[in-house]
C-alpha positions as CSV (number, residue, x, y, z in Angstrom):
1,M,6.3,-2.8,-70.7
2,G,9.6,-3.5,-69.1
3,L,9.8,-4.8,-65.5
4,K,11.0,-2.3,-62.9
5,A,13.8,-3.6,-60.7
6,G,13.3,-3.7,-56.9
7,R,15.9,-2.0,-54.6
8,N,17.5,-5.4,-53.8
9,D,17.2,-6.9,-57.2
10,P,20.3,-7.1,-59.5
11,C,20.7,-3.9,-61.4
12,P,19.3,-4.1,-65.1
13,C,22.5,-2.4,-66.3
14,G,24.3,-5.8,-65.9
15,S,26.9,-4.6,-63.3
16,G,25.9,-7.4,-61.0
17,R,25.3,-5.1,-58.1
18,K,22.0,-4.5,-56.3
19,Y,19.8,-1.8,-58.0
20,K,19.8,0.4,-54.8
21,R,23.6,0.5,-54.9
22,C,24.0,1.1,-58.6
23,C,21.4,2.9,-60.9
24,L,18.7,3.8,-58.4
25,P,18.3,7.6,-58.5
26,K,20.4,9.2,-55.8
27,D,17.6,11.3,-54.4
28,T,15.5,8.1,-54.0
29,V,18.4,6.5,-52.2
30,A,18.9,9.5,-49.9
31,E,15.2,9.6,-49.2
32,G,15.1,6.0,-48.4
33,D,18.1,6.2,-46.1
34,A,16.6,9.1,-44.2
35,V,13.4,7.2,-43.7
36,N,15.3,4.2,-42.5
37,R,17.4,6.3,-40.1
38,R,14.3,8.0,-38.8
39,R,12.6,4.6,-38.3
40,A,15.7,3.2,-36.5
41,T,15.8,6.3,-34.3
42,D,12.1,5.9,-33.4
43,D,12.5,2.2,-32.7
44,L,15.5,2.9,-30.4
45,R,13.7,5.7,-28.5
46,V,10.6,3.5,-28.0
47,S,12.8,0.6,-26.7
48,L,14.6,2.8,-24.3
49,R,11.4,4.3,-23.0
50,R,10.0,0.9,-22.6
51,A,13.1,-0.2,-20.6
52,E,12.9,2.9,-18.5
53,G,9.2,2.4,-17.7
54,E,9.7,-1.3,-16.8
55,I,12.6,-0.5,-14.5
56,I,10.7,2.2,-12.6
57,E,7.6,0.1,-12.5
58,N,9.5,-2.8,-11.0
59,L,11.2,-0.6,-8.4
60,V,8.0,1.1,-7.3
61,A,6.2,-2.3,-7.1
62,F,9.2,-3.6,-5.1
63,A,9.0,-0.7,-2.6
64,E,5.2,-1.0,-2.2
65,K,5.5,-4.8,-1.6
66,R,8.4,-4.4,0.9
67,F,7.1,-1.3,2.8
68,G,3.5,-0.6,1.7
69,T,2.8,3.1,1.2
70,T,5.1,4.3,4.0
71,A,8.1,4.8,1.8
72,L,6.1,6.4,-1.0
73,D,4.5,8.9,1.4
74,Q,7.8,9.8,3.1
75,A,9.5,10.2,-0.3
76,W,6.7,12.5,-1.5
77,S,7.1,14.7,1.6
78,D,10.9,14.9,1.1
79,F,10.4,15.6,-2.6
80,L,8.2,18.6,-1.9
81,G,10.2,19.6,1.2
82,K,7.3,19.3,3.6
83,E,6.1,17.1,6.4
84,N,3.6,14.3,6.7
85,L,2.2,14.4,3.2
86,K,0.3,11.6,1.4
87,A,1.6,10.8,-2.1
88,D,-0.6,12.4,-4.7
89,P,-0.7,10.6,-8.1
90,N,-2.7,13.5,-9.6
91,H,0.0,16.1,-8.9
92,A,1.6,17.5,-12.1
93,E,5.1,16.4,-10.9
94,F,4.2,12.9,-9.7
95,G,4.7,10.7,-12.7
96,Q,7.5,12.4,-14.7
97,L,9.7,13.9,-12.0
98,F,8.8,12.2,-8.7
99,L,8.7,8.5,-9.6
100,P,12.2,8.4,-11.2
101,Y,13.5,10.3,-8.1
102,F,11.7,7.9,-5.7
103,A,12.9,4.8,-7.5
104,T,16.6,5.6,-8.0
105,Q,17.8,8.5,-5.9
106,W,15.6,9.1,-2.8
107,R,17.5,8.5,0.4
108,P,15.3,8.0,3.5
109,R,16.2,9.8,6.7
110,S,18.6,8.1,9.1
111,G,16.9,5.7,11.5
112,W,13.9,4.8,9.4
113,W,15.4,2.7,6.6
114,P,16.5,-0.8,7.5
115,R,20.3,-0.7,7.2
116,A,20.4,-4.1,5.7
117,L,18.7,-2.8,2.6
118,S,21.3,-0.2,1.8
119,R,20.6,3.4,0.8
120,T,18.0,3.7,-2.0
121,I,15.1,1.7,-3.4
122,A,17.4,0.8,-6.4
123,D,20.2,-0.4,-4.1
124,A,17.7,-2.5,-2.1
125,Y,16.2,-3.9,-5.3
126,V,19.6,-4.9,-6.8
127,K,20.7,-6.4,-3.5
128,E,17.6,-8.6,-3.2
129,T,17.5,-9.4,-6.9
130,G,21.1,-10.3,-7.1
131,T,22.2,-12.1,-10.3
132,G,18.6,-12.4,-11.4
133,L,18.7,-8.9,-12.9
134,P,19.7,-8.9,-16.6
135,E,23.0,-7.2,-17.4
136,T,21.4,-4.7,-19.8
137,A,18.8,-3.7,-17.2
138,R,21.5,-3.5,-14.5
139,R,23.6,-1.0,-16.7
140,F,20.5,1.0,-17.5
141,L,19.6,1.2,-13.8
142,E,23.1,2.2,-12.8
143,T,23.0,5.0,-15.4
144,M,19.7,6.2,-14.0
145,C,21.1,6.2,-10.4
146,L,24.2,8.2,-11.3
147,A,22.5,10.8,-13.6
148,P,22.2,14.1,-11.8
149,I,19.1,16.3,-12.0
150,S,19.9,19.7,-13.6
151,F,18.6,22.5,-15.7
152,H,18.8,22.1,-19.5
153,Q,18.4,24.7,-22.1
154,V,17.0,23.7,-25.5
155,R,19.4,24.7,-28.2
156,A,17.8,23.1,-31.3
157,V,14.7,21.0,-32.0
158,E,13.8,18.4,-34.6
159,A,10.1,18.1,-34.0
160,G,8.9,14.6,-33.1
161,S,12.4,13.2,-33.0
162,S,15.1,14.8,-30.9
163,M,16.4,17.9,-29.2
164,V,19.8,19.4,-28.5
165,L,20.1,20.2,-24.8
166,R,22.8,22.2,-23.0
167,D,23.2,21.5,-19.3
168,V,23.3,25.0,-17.8
169,L,25.2,23.9,-14.7
170,L,27.6,21.4,-16.2
171,E,27.9,23.4,-19.5
172,D,27.9,20.3,-21.7
173,E,25.6,19.6,-24.7
174,R,23.9,16.5,-25.9
175,T,21.4,15.4,-28.5
176,V,18.4,13.7,-26.8
177,L,15.9,11.3,-28.4
178,E,12.5,12.8,-27.5
179,Q,9.2,12.7,-29.3
180,S,6.5,14.6,-27.4
181,A,8.5,17.4,-25.8
182,S,10.3,18.1,-29.1
183,R,7.0,19.1,-30.6
184,T,6.2,21.7,-27.9
185,L,9.6,23.1,-26.7
186,R,11.3,25.9,-28.5
187,P,15.0,27.0,-28.6
188,G,15.8,29.0,-25.5
189,D,13.4,27.1,-23.2
190,V,14.9,25.6,-20.1
191,V,13.7,22.2,-18.6
192,F,14.4,20.6,-15.3
193,G,15.3,16.9,-15.4
194,R,17.8,14.1,-15.8
195,V,19.6,13.2,-19.0
196,L,20.7,9.6,-19.3
197,A,23.8,9.3,-21.4
198,L,23.7,5.6,-22.4
199,E,26.0,3.7,-24.6
200,G,25.3,5.7,-27.8
201,P,21.8,7.2,-27.5
202,T,20.6,9.7,-24.9
203,I,17.2,10.2,-23.4
204,M,15.6,12.2,-20.6
205,S,14.4,10.4,-17.5
206,G,12.4,12.5,-15.1
207,C,11.4,16.0,-16.3
208,G,9.5,18.8,-14.6
209,S,6.2,19.9,-15.9
210,V,7.1,23.7,-15.9
211,V,9.0,25.1,-18.8
212,I,11.3,28.0,-17.7
213,P,11.5,30.8,-20.3
214,P,14.8,32.1,-21.6
215,E,14.6,35.4,-19.7
216,D,15.0,33.4,-16.5
217,L,18.3,31.9,-17.6
218,G,20.2,34.6,-15.7
219,T,19.0,33.2,-12.4
220,L,20.4,29.8,-13.2
221,M,23.7,31.3,-14.4
222,E,24.0,33.1,-11.0
223,L,23.5,29.7,-9.4
224,R,26.3,28.2,-11.5
225,R,28.5,31.2,-10.6
226,G,27.9,30.7,-6.9
227,L,28.7,27.0,-7.2
228,K,32.0,27.7,-9.0
229,R,32.9,30.3,-6.3
230,R,32.4,27.7,-3.5
231,L,33.8,24.6,-5.3
232,K,36.9,23.9,-7.4
233,K,34.8,22.0,-9.9
234,V,31.1,21.6,-10.7
235,D,30.5,18.0,-11.9
236,S,27.9,15.3,-11.7
237,D,28.8,14.4,-8.1
238,V,28.2,18.0,-7.0
239,L,24.8,18.0,-8.6
240,L,23.9,14.6,-7.1
241,A,24.8,16.0,-3.7
242,A,22.7,19.1,-4.3
243,Q,19.6,17.5,-5.8
244,D,17.3,18.7,-2.9
245,E,18.5,22.3,-3.3
246,L,18.2,22.2,-7.1
247,R,14.7,20.8,-6.8
248,A,13.8,23.6,-4.3
249,I,15.0,26.2,-6.8
250,Y,12.9,24.6,-9.6
251,F,9.8,24.8,-7.4
252,D,10.5,28.4,-6.5
253,L,10.8,29.3,-10.2
254,A,7.7,27.3,-11.0
255,E,5.7,29.2,-8.4
256,M,7.1,32.5,-9.6
257,L,6.0,31.7,-13.1
258,A,2.6,30.6,-12.0
259,K,2.1,33.8,-9.9
260,P,4.4,36.4,-11.3
261,P,5.1,39.4,-9.1
262,E,3.1,42.6,-9.9
263,M,5.0,44.6,-12.6
264,R,6.0,48.1,-11.7
265,L,6.2,50.3,-14.8
266,H,8.8,53.1,-14.9
267,N,9.2,56.2,-17.0
268,T,12.4,56.8,-19.0
269,D,14.0,58.4,-15.9
270,G,13.5,55.1,-14.0
271,D,10.8,56.5,-11.7
272,P,7.8,54.3,-10.9
273,I,4.8,55.4,-13.0
274,E,2.2,57.4,-11.0
275,F,0.0,60.1,-12.6
276,V,0.2,63.3,-10.6
277,T,-1.9,66.4,-11.3
278,L,-0.6,69.7,-9.8
279,T,-3.1,72.6,-9.6
280,F,-1.8,76.2,-8.9
281,D,-3.6,79.5,-8.2
282,L,-2.2,81.9,-10.9
283,K,-2.0,85.6,-10.0
284,I,-0.7,87.0,-13.3
285,P,-2.1,87.0,-16.9
286,V,-1.7,83.9,-19.0
287,R,0.6,85.6,-21.5
288,E,2.9,86.8,-18.7
289,A,3.0,83.4,-17.2
290,L,3.9,81.8,-20.5
291,A,6.8,84.2,-21.0
292,S,8.2,83.1,-17.6
293,L,7.5,79.4,-18.1
294,Q,8.7,79.1,-21.7
295,G,12.1,77.8,-20.6
296,L,10.5,74.6,-19.6
297,S,9.5,73.9,-23.2
298,L,11.4,73.3,-26.4
299,E,8.9,75.4,-28.3
300,P,9.3,79.1,-28.8
301,V,6.7,81.1,-26.9
302,D,5.3,82.5,-30.2
303,D,4.6,78.9,-31.3
304,I,2.8,78.2,-28.1
305,L,0.7,81.4,-28.5
306,A,-0.1,80.5,-32.1
307,G,-2.0,77.4,-30.8
308,A,-3.6,79.1,-27.9
309,E,-7.2,80.2,-27.5
310,Q,-7.4,84.0,-27.6
311,D,-10.1,86.7,-27.4
312,P,-10.4,89.2,-30.2
313,D,-8.4,91.7,-28.1
314,G,-5.5,89.3,-27.8
315,T,-6.2,88.1,-24.3
316,V,-5.1,84.5,-23.9
317,R,-7.9,82.3,-22.6
318,R,-6.1,79.0,-22.7
319,A,-2.6,77.8,-23.7
320,E,-1.0,74.4,-23.5
321,F,2.6,73.1,-23.9
322,S,4.8,70.2,-23.0
323,W,7.5,70.3,-20.4
324,A,10.4,68.7,-22.3
325,R,14.2,68.4,-22.5
326,E,16.5,67.5,-25.4
327,G,17.7,63.9,-25.8
328,N,16.9,61.0,-23.6
329,R,19.1,59.3,-21.0
330,K,17.8,55.8,-21.8
331,F,17.1,56.0,-25.6
332,K,20.1,57.8,-27.1
333,G,18.3,58.1,-30.5
334,W,15.5,60.2,-29.2
335,D,15.6,63.9,-30.0
336,N,13.7,64.9,-26.9
337,T,11.9,63.6,-23.8
338,I,8.4,64.8,-22.8
339,L,8.4,65.2,-19.0
340,G,4.9,66.6,-18.5
341,H,2.1,68.7,-19.8
342,L,1.0,72.2,-18.7
343,R,-2.3,74.0,-19.2
344,V,-2.5,77.7,-18.4
345,E,-5.8,79.6,-18.0
346,P,-6.8,82.9,-16.3
347,G,-6.3,82.3,-12.6
348,I,-5.2,78.6,-12.9
349,L,-2.2,76.6,-13.9
350,V,-2.6,72.8,-14.2
351,A,0.4,70.4,-14.7
352,D,0.3,66.7,-15.4
353,V,3.4,64.4,-14.9
354,N,3.8,60.7,-14.6
355,S,5.9,60.3,-11.4
356,R,6.2,61.8,-7.9
357,K,9.8,62.7,-8.5
358,R,8.9,64.8,-11.6
359,A,6.0,66.4,-9.7
360,G,8.5,67.6,-7.1
361,R,10.9,68.9,-9.7
362,L,8.2,70.7,-11.7
363,T,6.7,72.3,-8.5
364,K,10.1,73.8,-7.7
365,E,10.6,75.1,-11.3
366,I,7.2,76.7,-11.5
367,T,7.6,78.4,-8.1
368,K,11.1,79.7,-9.0
369,R,10.1,81.0,-12.5
370,L,6.8,82.7,-11.4
371,H,8.3,84.3,-8.2
372,G,5.4,83.6,-5.9
373,N,2.7,84.3,-8.6
374,A,1.7,80.7,-8.6
375,V,0.7,79.0,-5.4
376,L,0.2,75.2,-5.2
377,K,-3.4,74.6,-4.4
378,S,-3.8,70.8,-4.7
379,T,-2.0,67.6,-5.7
380,A,-4.0,64.6,-7.0
381,R,-2.4,61.2,-7.6
382,K,-3.6,58.1,-9.5
383,S,-2.0,54.8,-9.9
384,L,-1.7,53.3,-13.4
385,E,-4.5,50.8,-12.5
386,E,-6.8,53.6,-11.4
387,A,-6.1,55.6,-14.5
388,K,-7.0,52.6,-16.7
389,R,-10.3,52.1,-14.9
390,E,-11.3,55.7,-15.3
391,A,-10.2,56.0,-18.9
392,P,-13.2,56.4,-21.3
393,V,-13.9,53.4,-23.5
394,G,-14.3,55.3,-26.7
395,D,-14.6,53.8,-30.2
396,G,-11.7,51.4,-30.0
397,G,-12.7,49.5,-33.1
398,R,-12.6,52.6,-35.3
399,G,-9.2,53.6,-33.8
400,R,-7.7,50.2,-34.5
401,K,-9.0,50.3,-38.1
402,E,-7.5,53.7,-38.7
403,S,-4.2,52.6,-37.2
404,E,-4.2,49.5,-39.4
405,E,-4.9,51.5,-42.5
406,L,-2.1,53.9,-41.6
407,M,0.3,51.0,-41.1
408,R,-0.5,49.6,-44.5
409,Q,0.8,52.8,-46.2
410,P,4.2,52.0,-47.8
411,E,5.6,55.4,-46.8
412,V,4.7,54.9,-43.2
413,R,6.0,51.3,-43.1
414,A,9.3,52.4,-44.7
415,Q,9.7,55.2,-42.2
416,I,9.0,53.0,-39.2
417,T,11.3,50.2,-40.6
418,A,14.2,52.7,-41.0
419,M,13.6,54.2,-37.5
420,M,13.6,50.7,-35.9
421,Q,16.7,49.6,-37.8
422,D,18.5,52.6,-36.5
423,Q,17.2,52.0,-32.9
424,W,18.3,48.3,-32.9
425,K,21.7,49.3,-34.4
426,R,22.2,51.7,-31.4
427,W,21.0,48.9,-29.1
428,L,24.1,47.0,-29.9
429,D,26.1,49.6,-27.9
430,E,23.7,50.3,-25.1
431,S,24.2,49.1,-21.5
432,I,21.6,46.3,-20.9
433,P,20.7,45.2,-17.3
434,A,20.0,41.6,-18.5
435,L,23.6,41.5,-19.7
436,D,25.0,42.5,-16.3
437,G,25.2,46.1,-17.5
438,K,27.3,45.3,-20.5
439,T,26.4,46.3,-24.1
440,P,25.5,43.5,-26.5
441,R,28.9,43.9,-28.3
442,Q,30.8,43.7,-25.0
443,A,28.7,40.6,-23.9
444,A,29.4,38.8,-27.2
445,R,33.2,38.8,-26.4
446,T,32.9,36.4,-23.4
447,K,31.4,32.9,-23.1
448,E,29.1,33.8,-20.2
449,G,28.1,37.1,-22.0
450,R,27.2,35.2,-25.2
451,E,25.1,32.8,-23.1
452,R,23.1,35.7,-21.6
453,L,22.9,37.5,-25.0
454,E,21.5,34.4,-26.7
455,A,18.9,34.0,-24.0
456,L,17.9,37.6,-24.6
457,L,17.7,37.1,-28.3
458,F,15.6,33.9,-27.8
459,S,13.2,36.0,-25.7
460,F,13.0,38.7,-28.3
461,E,12.3,36.1,-31.0
462,R,9.2,34.6,-29.3
463,R,7.8,37.8,-27.8
464,E,8.0,40.0,-30.9
465,G,7.6,37.7,-33.8
466,G,9.5,38.2,-37.0
467,P,10.4,41.7,-38.5
468,G,7.9,41.0,-41.3
469,E,5.0,40.5,-38.9
470,N,5.9,43.3,-36.5
471,L,7.6,46.4,-37.8
472,F,8.9,47.2,-34.3
473,A,10.5,43.7,-33.8
474,P,14.2,43.3,-34.2
475,D,15.7,41.4,-37.1
476,I,17.3,38.6,-35.0
477,A,19.3,37.2,-37.9
478,R,20.9,40.6,-38.5
479,L,21.6,41.1,-34.8
480,R,23.2,37.7,-34.6
481,S,25.3,38.5,-37.6
482,E,26.4,41.9,-36.2
483,L,27.4,40.1,-32.9
484,G,29.1,37.1,-34.5
485,I,26.6,34.7,-32.9
486,K,25.5,31.7,-34.9
């Protein structure tokens, strides 16, 4: 059995070079280099985190020794924008967001801080430490003090190693060494914190606990637009001066995400959903009423009568039809829109619609078409919540099973897939509120439009799942290709 050469041994081929640089299989070399790069990156990240932790720990200890808990309590009150609070180490924002702010950027109110100790904890620490502070630690501390807090959108993730972050306000992009957050954050997420651009590597120092979803990116873009209108240039100095305002915006977004406002559902006309039942006293026979009301439906009166309940002598006892119109204002691919449902019986006409506005329109139509032969007797209204509470439970399990069986049929799946592909193709040319009223194709032509568009696609991706899992979900890769977005 021959001896196997080690990576650093002379190559057996006699070239005189090391085995790893000569005849070692290339895939083995590449694999080894990747492992070494990953190990070096991890070591660098750990050393930077250790340096950051030591600096903050020293600054906090210095402040406590010099001023007791007074400075910490006042800083905590300023951090949250309130008065006379006691610092709370159990608060979600205390360790990651507050302590870096307290140590390097908090500025006490005028009249409280001893003028001789300069402006911040870090300034006072450097002044008292003097030349005793190592040069590496001094540079690291200076970087921490000058790094502004901002909102950063995750653009790409290498789980357990790094993330690509784009500063939403400064509009620049950096790769950040990060282990834990890179395992949980997804492209499109927005985080609030500071990025330390050191000599070579980049890390985050001070990050909020609340992750802002991509659908809220528009709020931050409006903030950026407002800053640009007021100022000639938005740079790090501007963000440093605005740190209190930016933190207040973050807390407002966090509160909104924790307690989202009650959603108001709307029908395709844009009216708030409310179930309205109109009951009329009917003074003419059902067949005669149907002849007058037929214009409200897209069905011929003969088709309505074919499905009606009739006595042997032809007297209509009960007939139902939908109030409908052709097309749809919101969904251009729809052939028609169902506006309501009417039921006609001897002496009574009952109409159900899903908004007050439609109820008013239908009342006028019925009154006009029946010429006083229908008199509104009562109007009953139910909110969506009330309707849900009063709905019968039924055999939900069996219904789901039947639905699942139906969806497994190849013909049904093919039909739904074709229908959804057609709908998403039309979506490319529809006006979208989240894109400032522009169509996706229009938005893709501008830098800001593409930013909004990508946030919308990120939101689709995580909400709907892939097109293979959910037949109604868009094919994000196809939409990106159509829009020219990588």
